[in-house]
C-alpha positions as CSV (number, residue, x, y, z in Angstrom):
1,X,-10.2,-5.7,50.7
2,X,-8.8,-7.7,47.9
3,X,-10.0,-6.8,44.4
4,X,-11.6,-9.6,42.4
5,X,-10.0,-10.2,39.0
6,X,-12.3,-9.2,36.2
7,X,-13.9,-12.2,34.5
8,X,-12.7,-12.8,30.9
9,X,-14.9,-11.2,28.4
10,X,-17.3,-13.4,26.5
11,X,-16.6,-14.0,22.7
12,X,-19.7,-11.9,22.0
13,X,-18.4,-8.9,23.9
14,X,-14.9,-9.3,22.4
15,X,-16.4,-9.3,18.9
16,X,-18.7,-6.3,19.7
17,X,-15.7,-4.3,21.0
18,X,-13.6,-5.1,18.0
19,X,-16.4,-4.2,15.6
20,X,-16.9,-0.9,17.4
21,X,-13.1,-0.1,17.0
22,X,-13.4,-1.0,13.3
23,X,-16.3,1.3,12.9
24,X,-14.4,4.2,14.6
25,X,-11.3,3.5,12.5
26,X,-13.3,3.4,9.3
27,X,-15.1,6.6,10.2
28,X,-11.6,8.3,10.3
29,X,-10.5,6.6,7.1
30,X,-13.7,7.4,5.2
31,X,-13.5,11.1,5.7
32,X,-9.9,11.4,4.6
33,X,-9.9,10.9,0.8
34,X,-11.9,14.1,0.1
35,X,-9.8,16.0,2.7
36,X,-6.5,14.8,1.1
37,X,-7.8,15.6,-2.4
38,X,-8.6,19.1,-1.3
39,X,-5.3,19.6,0.4
40,X,-3.4,18.3,-2.7
41,X,-5.4,20.5,-5.0
42,X,-5.2,23.6,-2.8
43,X,-1.6,23.3,-1.8
44,X,-2.5,23.4,1.9
45,X,-0.8,20.8,4.1
46,X,-1.4,22.5,7.5
47,X,-4.0,20.0,8.7
48,X,-2.4,16.8,7.5
49,X,1.0,15.1,7.6
50,X,3.0,17.4,5.5
51,X,5.3,14.7,4.2
52,X,2.5,12.5,3.1
53,X,0.6,15.2,1.2
54,X,3.8,16.5,-0.4
55,X,4.7,13.0,-1.5
56,X,1.2,12.4,-2.9
57,X,1.3,15.6,-4.8
58,X,4.7,14.9,-6.2
59,X,3.8,11.3,-7.4
60,X,0.6,12.7,-9.1
61,X,2.7,15.3,-10.9
62,X,5.3,12.7,-11.9
63,X,2.6,10.5,-13.4
64,X,1.1,13.5,-15.2
65,X,4.5,14.4,-16.7
66,X,5.0,10.8,-17.9
67,X,1.6,10.9,-19.6
68,X,2.5,14.2,-21.2
69,X,5.9,12.9,-22.3
70,X,4.2,9.9,-24.0
71,X,1.6,12.1,-25.6
72,X,3.7,15.0,-26.8
73,X,6.9,13.1,-27.5
74,X,8.9,15.6,-25.4
75,X,10.9,13.3,-23.2
76,X,13.7,15.1,-21.3
77,X,11.9,18.5,-21.8
78,X,10.1,20.5,-19.2
79,X,6.3,20.7,-19.5
80,X,4.6,23.9,-18.3
81,X,3.2,24.0,-14.8
82,X,-0.2,24.5,-16.4
83,X,0.0,21.4,-18.5
84,X,1.1,19.2,-15.5
85,X,-1.6,20.8,-13.3
86,X,-4.4,20.0,-15.8
87,X,-3.4,16.3,-16.0
88,X,-2.7,16.1,-12.3
89,X,-6.1,17.5,-11.3
90,X,-7.8,15.0,-13.7
91,X,-5.9,12.1,-12.0
92,X,-6.8,13.5,-8.6
93,X,-10.5,13.0,-9.5
94,X,-10.1,9.2,-9.1
95,X,-10.3,8.2,-5.4
96,X,-8.9,4.7,-6.0
97,X,-5.7,6.2,-7.5
98,X,-5.3,8.6,-4.6
99,X,-5.8,5.8,-2.1
100,X,-3.2,3.6,-3.8
101,X,-0.6,6.4,-3.9
102,X,-1.3,7.1,-0.3
103,X,-0.8,3.4,0.6
104,X,2.6,3.6,-1.1
105,X,3.4,6.8,0.8
106,X,2.5,5.1,4.1
107,X,4.6,2.0,3.1
108,X,7.6,4.3,2.5
109,X,7.0,6.1,5.8
110,X,6.9,2.8,7.6
111,X,10.0,1.6,5.7
112,X,12.0,4.7,6.8
113,X,10.7,4.5,10.4
114,X,11.7,0.8,10.8
115,X,15.1,1.5,9.2
116,X,15.7,4.3,11.8
117,X,14.3,2.2,14.8
118,X,15.6,-1.3,13.9
119,X,18.2,-0.8,11.2
120,X,15.8,-2.8,8.9
121,X,17.3,-2.5,5.4
122,X,14.7,-0.9,3.0
123,X,15.8,-3.2,0.1
124,X,17.5,-6.4,1.4
125,X,15.6,-7.6,4.5
126,X,17.0,-10.7,6.4
127,X,14.5,-12.9,4.6
128,X,15.5,-11.6,1.2
129,X,19.2,-12.1,2.0
130,X,18.4,-15.6,3.0
131,X,16.5,-16.3,-0.2
132,X,19.2,-14.8,-2.4
133,X,21.7,-17.2,-0.8
134,X,19.5,-20.2,-1.3
135,X,21.0,-23.2,-3.1
136,X,17.8,-23.4,-5.2
137,X,18.2,-21.5,-8.4
138,X,14.5,-20.7,-8.9
139,X,14.3,-19.2,-5.4
140,X,17.5,-17.1,-6.0
141,X,16.2,-15.8,-9.3
142,X,12.8,-14.8,-7.9
143,X,14.4,-13.1,-4.9
144,X,16.9,-11.2,-7.0
145,X,14.2,-10.0,-9.4
146,X,12.2,-8.7,-6.5
147,X,15.3,-7.1,-4.9
148,X,16.0,-5.2,-8.1
149,X,12.4,-4.0,-8.3
150,X,12.4,-2.9,-4.6
151,X,15.7,-1.1,-5.1
152,X,14.3,0.9,-8.0
153,X,11.1,1.7,-6.0
154,X,13.2,3.0,-3.1
155,X,15.1,5.2,-5.4
156,X,11.9,6.5,-6.9
157,X,10.3,7.1,-3.5
158,X,13.4,9.2,-2.5
159,X,12.7,11.3,-5.5
160,X,8.9,11.3,-4.7
161,X,8.2,9.7,-8.1
162,X,6.5,6.6,-9.4
163,X,7.0,5.0,-12.8
164,X,3.7,4.8,-14.7
165,X,4.2,1.1,-15.5
166,X,4.5,0.3,-11.7
167,X,0.8,1.0,-11.3
168,X,-1.5,-2.0,-10.8
169,X,-3.4,-2.8,-14.1
170,X,-6.7,-1.3,-13.0
171,X,-5.0,2.0,-12.0
172,X,-3.0,2.1,-15.2
173,X,-6.3,1.9,-17.0
174,X,-7.4,4.9,-14.9
175,X,-4.3,6.9,-16.0
176,X,-4.7,5.9,-19.7
177,X,-8.4,6.7,-19.6
178,X,-7.6,10.2,-18.2
179,X,-5.1,10.7,-21.0
180,X,-7.5,9.6,-23.7
181,X,-10.3,11.9,-22.2
182,X,-8.1,15.0,-22.1
183,X,-6.6,14.4,-25.5
184,X,-10.1,13.9,-27.0
185,X,-10.7,17.6,-27.3
186,X,-8.3,17.7,-30.3
187,X,-8.6,15.2,-33.1
188,X,-4.8,15.0,-33.7
189,X,-4.1,14.5,-30.0
190,X,-6.9,11.9,-29.7
191,X,-5.3,9.9,-32.5
192,X,-1.9,10.2,-30.9
193,X,-3.3,9.1,-27.5
194,X,-4.7,6.0,-29.1
195,X,-1.3,5.1,-30.4
196,X,0.4,5.9,-27.1
197,X,-2.1,3.8,-25.1
198,X,-1.5,0.8,-27.4
199,X,2.3,1.1,-27.0
200,X,2.0,1.3,-23.2
201,X,-0.3,-1.6,-22.9
202,X,1.9,-3.8,-25.1
203,X,5.0,-3.1,-23.0
204,X,3.2,-3.4,-19.7
205,X,3.5,-6.6,-17.6
206,X,1.8,-6.5,-14.2
207,X,3.7,-9.5,-13.0
208,X,7.0,-7.6,-13.6
209,X,6.0,-4.7,-11.4
210,X,7.4,-4.5,-7.8
211,X,4.0,-5.5,-6.4
212,X,3.6,-8.3,-8.9
213,X,7.0,-9.7,-8.1
214,X,6.3,-9.5,-4.4
215,X,3.1,-11.4,-4.7
216,X,4.7,-14.0,-6.9
217,X,7.6,-14.5,-4.5
218,X,5.3,-14.8,-1.4
219,X,3.0,-17.3,-3.3
220,X,6.1,-19.3,-4.3
221,X,7.3,-19.4,-0.7
222,X,3.9,-20.7,0.5
223,X,4.5,-23.9,-1.5
224,X,7.3,-25.0,0.9
225,X,6.7,-23.1,4.1
226,X,4.3,-20.5,5.6
227,X,5.2,-17.0,4.6
228,X,7.0,-15.1,7.3
229,X,4.7,-12.6,9.0
230,X,7.4,-11.0,11.1
231,X,8.1,-7.5,9.8
232,X,11.6,-7.4,11.2
233,X,12.5,-10.6,9.3
234,X,10.5,-10.2,6.1
235,X,10.9,-6.5,5.6
236,X,8.0,-4.1,5.0
237,X,7.1,-4.9,1.3
238,X,7.0,-8.7,1.7
239,X,5.3,-8.4,5.1
240,X,2.5,-6.3,3.7
241,X,2.1,-8.7,0.7
242,X,2.1,-11.7,3.0
243,X,-0.5,-10.4,5.4
244,X,-2.7,-9.2,2.5
245,X,-2.7,-12.6,0.9
246,X,-3.1,-14.4,4.3
247,X,-6.0,-12.2,5.4
248,X,-7.7,-12.2,2.0
249,X,-7.5,-8.4,1.6
250,X,-6.0,-6.1,-1.0
251,X,-2.5,-5.0,-0.4
252,X,-3.5,-1.3,-0.2
253,X,-5.9,-2.3,2.6
254,X,-3.0,-4.0,4.4
255,X,-0.8,-0.9,4.0
256,X,-3.5,1.4,5.3
257,X,-4.0,-0.9,8.4
258,X,-0.5,0.2,9.4
259,X,-1.8,3.7,10.3
260,X,-1.9,4.4,14.0
261,X,-5.7,4.9,13.9
262,X,-6.2,1.4,12.5
263,X,-4.8,-0.8,15.3
264,X,-8.0,-2.9,15.5
265,X,-7.9,-3.6,11.8
266,X,-4.2,-4.4,12.0
267,X,-4.8,-6.9,14.8
268,X,-7.6,-8.5,12.9
269,X,-5.6,-8.6,9.7
270,X,-2.7,-10.3,11.4
271,X,-5.0,-12.8,13.2
272,X,-6.8,-13.5,9.9
273,X,-3.4,-14.1,8.3
274,X,-2.6,-16.9,10.8
275,X,-0.7,-15.3,13.7
276,X,-1.5,-16.3,17.2
277,X,-2.8,-13.7,19.7
278,X,0.6,-13.3,21.3
279,X,2.4,-12.9,18.0
280,X,-0.2,-10.3,16.9
281,X,0.4,-8.3,20.1
282,X,4.2,-8.4,19.5
283,X,3.9,-7.2,15.9
284,X,1.5,-4.5,16.9
285,X,3.8,-3.2,19.6
286,X,6.7,-3.3,17.2
287,X,4.8,-1.2,14.7
288,X,3.1,1.1,17.3
289,X,5.0,0.9,20.6
290,X,3.0,3.9,21.9
291,X,-0.4,2.2,21.4
292,X,-1.8,-0.8,23.4
293,X,-2.4,-3.8,21.1
294,X,-6.0,-5.1,20.6
295,X,-7.1,-7.4,23.5
296,X,-8.7,-10.8,23.5
297,X,-7.9,-11.8,20.0
298,X,-7.2,-15.3,21.2
299,X,-10.9,-15.6,21.5
300,X,-11.3,-15.2,17.8
301,X,-10.3,-17.9,15.3
302,X,-8.4,-16.9,12.2
303,X,-11.6,-17.5,10.2
304,X,-13.7,-15.3,12.5
305,X,-11.2,-12.5,12.3
306,X,-11.3,-12.8,8.5
307,X,-15.1,-12.7,8.5
308,X,-15.1,-9.5,10.6
309,X,-12.7,-7.9,8.1
310,X,-14.8,-8.9,5.1
311,X,-18.0,-7.7,6.7
312,X,-16.5,-4.2,7.5
313,X,-16.6,-1.5,4.9
314,X,-13.9,-1.8,2.3
315,X,-10.6,0.1,2.8
316,X,-9.5,0.2,-0.9
317,X,-11.0,3.6,-1.4
318,X,-9.9,5.0,1.9
319,X,-6.9,7.0,2.9
320,X,-5.7,8.5,6.1
């Protein structure tokens, strides 16, 4: 007896199945911030990816030391473990900051994985090399500025550190508010914290951060051609920035969609950013060769995929 081929699923069934996968992925993501905060605070990494937790703890401690350096004027000296711990624990109380640092840790993990698997250069991707060799001076300058910022970020990630002024503006506000709150217990320190905050704000330029330069470069490229959404061509940082802009999500959400538990969100993100169903499957298999890509995305338009993402719970405050 010859088996009959299964009829194609209706658009309604496809959307229902994808929504169910989004809900399951969000359930995993939604429980993880408190778990990660506990593990970082307690020093226990047995239940989570050891590298990710260690990197998160190190970046928090590095930001804490930079704040203490600015407040105490003790650059180049060692702060006591207790001082760093107090500031680090205060920073840990903000889920959005923890989520952002985790997104960066996942980005670096993916960067290293694709370098090992594909030989994809962490700094100079094929697209960036092409842009740097462009005959157009504006293109060259923008590409070189991003390349320098990406090289500095890679060096910092190898040291498990993050410059304070590389934070997005809203999270720099979190760090400065934490400093001001902790310093407020002593009048002299409170006055010093006000001065320090003013100095940092005057020297800060969000557009000059790595993420700011990436967004500016991708937006500039869109003027003449669609942004490349092929990770092996664009490289991880420009790929994440392009799919975030294309799908209407924050960049942290795009980075978190790279996790192996978020394949439905990844597929919808790529579809919303403009990739066809075949290209989505190819990118998903490149990123997660051990996991089947989402099915039947061809039945969803780019607009429908974007609407499903926007109607799901936000990922900004999640981590995995």
